[in-house]
C-alpha positions in Angstrom: 0.0 0.0 0.0 1.3 3.4 -0.9 1.4 5.9 2.0 1.9 9.6 1.6 5.3 10.6 3.0 5.6 13.4 5.5 7.4 16.5 4.5 10.1 16.5 7.2 13.3 18.0 5.7 15.6 15.9 8.0 15.9 12.3 8.9 17.4 10.8 12.1 19.9 8.0 11.5 22.5 6.0 13.4 26.1 6.4 12.3 29.6 5.5 13.4 31.7 8.6 14.2 35.4 8.6 14.6 36.3 10.7 17.6 39.6 10.7 19.5 40.8 7.8 17.4 37.8 5.6 18.2 34.6 4.8 16.4 31.5 5.5 18.4 27.9 4.8 17.5 25.7 7.8 17.7 22.6 9.4 16.2 22.9 12.0 13.5 20.5 14.2 11.4 20.8 14.2 7.6 19.0 16.2 5.0 16.2 14.4 3.1 16.5 14.4 -0.7 13.6 13.1 -2.8 12.3 13.7 -6.3 9.6 16.2 -7.1 7.7 16.0 -10.4 6.1 19.2 -11.7 3.0 18.8 -13.9 1.1 21.4 -15.9 -2.5 21.4 -16.9 -5.1 23.9 -18.2 -8.0 25.1 -16.1 -10.7 22.3 -15.8 -8.5 19.9 -17.7 -9.0 16.3 -16.4 -6.2 13.9 -15.6 -2.8 14.4 -14.1 -1.5 17.0 -16.6 1.8 17.0 -18.5 5.0 16.2 -16.6 7.5 19.0 -17.5 10.3 18.6 -14.9 11.7 16.3 -12.2 14.0 17.8 -9.7 15.7 16.4 -6.6 14.8 18.5 -3.6 14.3 18.7 0.1 10.6 18.2 0.9 8.7 21.3 2.1 7.3 24.3 0.2 6.9 22.2 -2.8 4.1 24.3 -4.4 6.3 27.4 -4.0 9.2 25.5 -5.6 7.0 24.5 -8.6 5.6 28.0 -9.1 9.1 29.6 -8.8 10.5 27.2 -11.3 7.7 28.0 -13.8 8.3 31.7 -13.3 12.1 31.4 -13.8 11.5 29.5 -17.0 9.2 32.3 -18.3 6.1 30.1 -18.4 4.1 32.2 -15.9 4.5 35.9 -14.9 2.1 36.5 -12.1 -0.3 35.0 -9.5 -3.2 35.6 -11.9 -1.7 33.0 -14.3 -2.4 30.2 -11.8 -5.9 28.8 -11.1 -4.7 26.1 -8.7 -1.5 24.5 -7.4 -1.4 21.5 -5.1 0.6 18.5 -4.0 -0.9 15.3 -5.3 -0.1 11.6 -5.8 0.2 8.8 -3.2 3.7 9.8 -2.2 3.3 13.6 -2.2 6.2 13.9 -4.6 4.1 15.5 -7.4 2.8 19.1 -7.7 0.1 19.8 -10.3 -0.2 23.4 -11.4 -3.3 24.5 -13.3 -3.0 27.5 -15.5 -5.7 29.9 -16.8 -7.1 29.4 -20.3 -5.6 32.7 -21.5 -2.0 31.9 -20.5 0.2 31.7 -23.5 2.0 28.4 -22.9 5.1 27.5 -24.8 6.2 24.1 -23.5 8.8 23.8 -26.3 10.6 26.7 -24.4 11.6 24.2 -21.7 13.4 22.0 -24.3 15.2 25.1 -25.8 16.2 26.3 -22.4 17.6 22.9 -21.5 19.8 23.0 -24.7 21.2 26.3 -23.7 22.0 25.5 -20.1 23.2 21.9 -20.5 26.7 22.5 -22.0 25.7 21.4 -25.5 28.3 23.5 -27.2 26.9 27.0 -26.9 29.0 29.1 -24.6 29.9 32.6 -23.4 28.3 35.5 -25.2 26.5 33.3 -27.7 24.8 31.5 -24.8 23.8 34.8 -23.2 22.3 36.0 -26.5 20.4 32.7 -26.9 18.9 32.9 -23.5 17.8 36.5 -24.0 16.0 35.5 -27.1 14.1 32.8 -25.3 13.6 34.5 -22.0 13.5 38.3 -22.5 14.5 39.8 -19.1 14.0 43.5 -18.6 16.6 45.5 -16.6 15.8 45.7 -12.9 14.8 48.9 -11.2 17.8 51.3 -10.8 16.5 53.0 -7.7 17.9 50.6 -5.1 21.3 51.0 -3.5 22.9 49.4 -0.4 25.7 50.3 2.0 28.9 48.3 2.3 28.3 48.0 6.1 24.8 46.5 5.6 26.2 43.8 3.2 28.7 42.7 5.8 25.9 41.8 8.2 23.7 39.7 5.9 25.4 36.3 6.3 25.0 36.3 10.1 21.4 37.6 9.9 20.5 34.9 7.3 22.3 32.1 9.3 20.0 32.7 12.3 17.0 31.6 10.2 18.6 28.5 8.6 17.2 26.0 11.0 17.9 22.9 8.9 21.4 23.9 8.0 22.1 24.4 11.7 21.0 20.8 12.4 22.7 19.2 9.4 25.2 21.5 7.6 23.9 20.1 4.4 21.6 22.7 2.7 21.8 25.7 0.5 19.7 28.8 1.3 18.3 31.8 -0.5 17.5 34.8 1.8 15.7 38.0 0.9 16.3 41.3 2.7 14.8 44.7 2.3 17.1 47.7 1.6 17.5 48.3 5.3 18.8 44.8 6.0 15.6 43.4 7.6 15.2 39.7 6.8 12.0 39.1 4.8 12.3 35.3 4.0 14.7 32.4 3.9 14.2 29.1 2.1 16.5 26.1 2.3 17.0 23.1 0.0 19.6 20.6 -1.0 19.6 22.3 -4.4 20.6 26.0 -4.6 18.3 26.5 -7.5 15.4 25.0 -5.6 16.0 27.2 -2.6 15.7 30.3 -4.9 12.6 28.9 -6.7 10.9 28.4 -3.3 11.6 32.0 -2.4 10.5 33.4 -5.7 7.4 31.1 -5.9 6.3 32.2 -2.4 6.6 35.9 -3.3 4.7 35.4 -6.5 1.9 33.7 -4.7 1.7 36.6 -2.3 1.6 39.0 -5.3 4.9 40.5 -4.2 6.8 40.4 -7.5 8.9 42.2 -8.8 11.3 42.2 -5.9 12.3 45.8 -6.4 14.1 47.3 -3.4 15.3 43.9 -2.2 18.7 42.2 -1.6 19.1 38.5 -2.4 21.7 36.5 -0.5 22.9 33.2 -1.9 24.6 30.7 0.5 26.9 29.4 -2.3 28.3 30.5 -5.6 26.4 32.8 -8.0 25.8 30.7 -11.2 24.2 32.0 -14.4 21.0 30.1 -13.7 20.6 31.8 -10.3 21.2 35.3 -11.7 18.7 34.5 -14.4 16.1 33.7 -11.8 17.0 36.8 -9.8 16.8 39.0 -12.8 13.4 37.6 -13.8 12.1 38.3 -10.3 13.4 41.9 -10.5 16.1 41.7 -7.8 18.4 44.7 -8.0 21.1 43.4 -5.6 22.6 39.9 -5.4 25.2 38.9 -2.8 26.8 35.5 -2.8 29.0 33.8 -0.2 30.8 32.0 -3.0 32.2 33.0 -6.4 30.2 34.2 -9.5 30.7 32.6 -12.9 31.7 34.7 -15.9 28.3 34.3 -17.5 26.5 35.3 -14.2 28.7 38.5 -14.3 27.7 39.2 -17.9 24.0 38.8 -17.1 24.2 41.0 -14.0 26.0 43.7 -16.0 23.4 43.6 -18.7 20.3 43.6 -16.4 21.6 46.3 -13.9 22.2 44.0 -10.9 24.8 44.9 -8.3 26.6 41.6 -8.0 28.8 40.9 -4.9 30.7 37.7 -4.3 32.9 36.1 -1.7 30.9 37.9 1.0 32.6 37.4 4.4 31.6 39.8 7.1 33.2 43.1 6.0 35.1 41.7 3.0 33.6 41.1 -0.5 34.2 41.6 -4.2 32.0 43.9 -6.3 31.7 42.6 -9.9 29.0 44.8 -11.5 27.2 48.1 -11.0 29.5 49.6 -8.3 27.3 52.7 -8.5 24.6 51.0 -6.4 27.0 50.5 -3.5 27.0 53.4 -1.0 
């Protein structure tokens, strides 16, 4: 019999730990990783809908993840595009998103996006141009600037809200702040892209996009895909604990994003749009 799983993000297991030259049996907490299938259907369409993506994720905020993924891929733009979104299936590892009849749906876009982002021979500027043709992203609002002192406090502020990371040390996080440094939201996941999709999806469902006037903190490196999602959501400032890629820098430059990397307390590197830094 199939039983719906719970959505706990951690699992308690027994391990053998080497301490002081000896192995000792003890309990440990590990991050849960399970597949999530995202399905699309039209309003009032019967059946399970069309499977468009499977991602490995940490359970929790699955609807937000699915909605954020669809937004980042350019398939939906606002809360009004969605008529319903729910977890379904016997295991709870499927999200079915139902779209309004007037939503222009180009599922072939997913296949084209996969080609561009899967290292199939397109690289550098050519890849950036191809993505812009498929996912037109407008420049973000130019009104937001932040102080260097504020950026130096973000990691510590975000870490206080990363409950699962504190227990396991095994998750990425995307954290959203306002221009004054107040923490608005933090989402964790085993996948860095999923964490950002959860954040963007939650704000979309609240009708809070674009994220003008906000600062996004990434717990790891700043990849092109993450900057693409941030730009689509209208984020003007992105700070990463790790390094940015060359293509992420190109996209940030083109879309007007202040991009900061290697953020450690009071030290960091500024890669684009220095004029936004006070």
